[in-house]
N, C-alpha and C positions, 0 to 999 in steps of 0.2 A: 504494500500500500504506500503510495507516494504522498508524503505529508510535508507541508511547509509550516515551520514554527517561527514565531515572532517574539523576540525578547526586547523589552523596553523598560525594565524596572528602575533603571538609574541612568548612568552616563552613557551606556552603550545601546545603540539600536542594532540588533542582530537578527539575521534571518538564516535559518538552517533548513535544509531539505533532506529527508530521510526516506529510504525505500526498504521496507522489511528489515529494519534495524541497521542498515548500511547507510552511513553518512555520505551524501552526495555533494553537499555544499555547506559552507559555514562562513558567511560574509558578515561584516559589521562596519559600523562607523561610530567613532567615539567622540563625545564632546570634550573639548580641551578646557580643563578646569583652571589652567595657569596657576596663580597663587591664591585664587579666590574661592575655590571649591565649586559646589553645584548650587545654582539658583534654579529651583524647580521650573519656573516658567520659561527661563532661557533654554534649559535642557530640553523641555518638551517641544519648544519651537524648533530647536536643532533637529530633533527626531522627525518632526513633520517635514522639514526641508529635505530629509534624506530617505524617506520611505521608499519612493519609487526607485531611486538609485540603488539601494541595497537589495531590494527585491529583484530588480533586473540582474544585478551581479550574481545573486544566488541562482537564479534560473539559468543564466549563462554558464556558471560553474558546474551546475548539475547536468548541463546539456539537455535540458528539457524545455518544453513550452509551458506556459501557464495553464493551458487546456489539459495537460497531462496530470495535473494535481488531482488527488482523490480526497484530500482532507486538509484542514487547516487548524492550527492551535496557537495560543498566545499565553503569555505570562499573566495570570490573574493577580498575583501578589506573592509575597510582600514586596513593597517598593514605594516609590514616590508617585503620588496620585496622578499628577498631570502627565508624567512619563508613561505610566501604565495605560492611561487612556489612549495614547497615541497607538500603541500596539493593539489594544482592544478594537479601536476603530478600523485599523488596517485589516485585521483578521476578519472582523464581521463584514467588512465591505467585500473582501475576496470571497467569503463563504456565500454571501447573498448573491453576488454577481455571477458566480460560477455554479451555484447550487450545490455547494460542498458541505459535508458534515464538518462540524466544528466542536472543539473541546477546549477547556481551560486547563492550565498547568500551574502547579505550585512551584515557584522559582527555586526554593530550597530543595524540594524533592528532585527537581531536574539536575541540580548540582550533584546530589548524592548518587542518583541512578546512572548518570553518565560516567562518574568516577568508578563505580562498581563494575560497569561494563568494560572499561579499559583495564581495570585492575584484575579482571576475571575473578571477582569475589562474589559469593552468594549471600553470606550472612555476617558481614563485618561489624565491628564496633566502628561507628562513623564519627569523625571529628569534622564538623562543618564550620569553617571559618571564612567569613567574608566581611564586606563593609558593615552591613547592618546586623549580622548574625554571628554568634559564636556558641555552638552547641555540641554536646556529646550525645549521640543517639544510638539506639539499637532497635531493630525491628521487633515488634511484640510477637510472642510465641502463641498467637491465637488467630482467630478468623477476622480480626478487624483490619488487617493490612495497613497498619499505621505504625509510625516510629514512636518510640518512647524516649522522652528527653531525660537522660540520666544526670546531666549537668549543663549549665549554661551561664552566660554573663548576667550579672545582677544589674548592669547599667547599659553600656554601649558595646557594640561589636568591636573586635580587635582591629578590624580594618578601618572603621571610622575613627577609632582612637589614634591610630598612626597617621591617618589623613589629617585629623585635627591638629596634631602636633606639627605636621609638615606645614600647615597653613600658618600656625602661630610663628613658626620659624622662618616663614616667607620663602620656603623651598619651592622651586619651580621645575616641573609641575609638583603640586602639593599632594603627592601620593605616598603611600607606605613604601612603594618601590624606590622612591627617591631617598627615603630614610635608610633603606637597606643598603644602597650604594655608598652613602656617606658613612654608614656604620662600619664599613670595612676598614676604615682608617682610625677607628676609635678604641678607647679602653674603658673598662667598667668603672662607674661611680655608683654609689648606693642610691637606690630609688625604692619607693613602696612596692610591696609584693603581697597580693591579697588573694588567697585561695581558701575556700571554706568547703571541705569535702570534695565534691566534684563540680562546684560552682566557683566562679571567679569574678573579679571586678577590676575595671580599668581606669575609672575616673580619678582615683587617688594617684595612680601612676602618672596619668596625663597631667593633672594639676601641678604636681611637684616638678615634673620634667619641664613643663612650660614656664614655671616660675624661675627656672635656672637658665633660660635662654639669655644669652649675653653675659652670664656669670661663669658658665662652664663652656668648654669647647663644644661646638655643635657636633663634632665627630663623636665625642664621648657621650653626649646626650642621646644621639641616634643609636649608638651601640647599646647603651644601657637600657633605654626604653624598650628596644626590640628584645634584648636578652631577657629582661624580666617578664615581658608579656608572653613570650614563647615558652619560657620555663614554667610559668603559671599554668599555661594550657597543657603542657606536657605532663606536669605533675597530676593534674586532674584526670587527664586521659589515661595515664598509667593506672591510677586508682580504679577507674572504670573498667579497664582491661582485665585487671585482677578480679574485680567483683563479678564480672560477667563470664569470666573464664573464656573469653573469645580467642579464637585461633586466627582471626583476621582483623587487621586494622587498616582503615581507609581514611584518607584525608581529602577534603574537597572544598571548593569555594575559592574566591579570588585570592585570599591570603595563602592558599595552598600552592601558589606560584613561588613562594619563598623557598629557596634552596636551603636556607638555614633551618627553617621550621621542619622541612622534610628530613633533613639530616638528623635533627634531634628526635623526631618521631620514629625514624628508622632505627635509631639506637634503642629506644624504648621497646619497639616491637621485637628486635633481635634478642634483647635481654630476656624476654618472656616467650621466645620461640613462636611468635605470631607472624603470619605473612603480612607484609606491609605493601600497600598499593595506592596509586593515585592516577589521575588522568594527565595527559599532556597539557602543558600550560594554556594552550588556546581553548581548551575545554574546561579549565578551572576558572578562567576569566569569564565574565558574563558573555553568553553566546546563544545564538538561535538554534544551533544544532542540538543542544541539550533539551530545549523545549520541544523540538520536533521529535526527538528520540522518545521522550516520555509521552507526548501527545499521540504519536503513531500507535504506541502500545495501547493507550486508552481507546482510541478509535477502532483499532483492529479487534478489540474485545467487546465492541458494541457500546462503549460508554461515551456517546456524543452528547452534546448539550444544545438545548433550544436557543435560538438567537436571543430571545427575550430574557434568557437566564444567564447570558454571557456578560458577567459583571466583573468588577475589579474589587480587590480587598487589600488595602495597604498593609494590614496587619495579619495576613494569612499565615498562621503559625504552621510550622513543619509538622507538629504532632496532631494537627487537625485534618491533614490531607490524606486521602486514601491512595495507596500505592497499588496499581494494577499490574 
């Protein structure tokens, strides 16, 4: 079944095309945040300006015409409202004009399922780390087909925390990836470290690190904020790995692009003889292919949605989404 998936939850407008689980295309256009971060209205306008371009690129990359599509899906949430609406409108327009079946996809579930696919894992303990989310999850052992949250952030996602620090430090672009590059030249200085069982919090770390901008070397601050954040996550994940006795560990989401975090988690997994896996970076970053991958699975099993029920949900929690 050839399905097109649209991702627009934040800074990325992505379009993916999947046919029977095989990714045919994965195209995207990203809003340039510079040093200012994301202004929702501006990002949504950017997405509107690039809808046709990215869809056309995806169709060309997949080497198909739009008439060959058999289904369409889009990110329902979580995400930024105006941005989600752009993807929703694009998907509903395609479905209505071509008479296609349509379904909605939980952004977080898409990250998890595409990572499991590439890692060739069936029942892993999942660490999902992105801009707005930081959660440790495991599939429930019953018929609900939903993930159970074992641990999560008390305040903000680790990605947002690093991005916030980057903006305060006037790094350009103000991404966590910029923090990571500068961190390579730094050394450790003491910063707050907050873990409670399998939950963690980042605002104390962010507040202290931000207060030291201009007083400590930026290289040292970047190194230390990243070191503490990732160590906190790894401590909580290791605790969950032992509690669940999982033989597989999978990391996914935008922050899973960090080689430092993957190295640390790989060491945790090796210590406890668990298989460690993750997706290639282009599928850890927000992308349309992961939406199409999950959406095709839903549609192929008969779980389509009426156009009138195709809504968005800015706070669509991972543990409320059914996995088909």
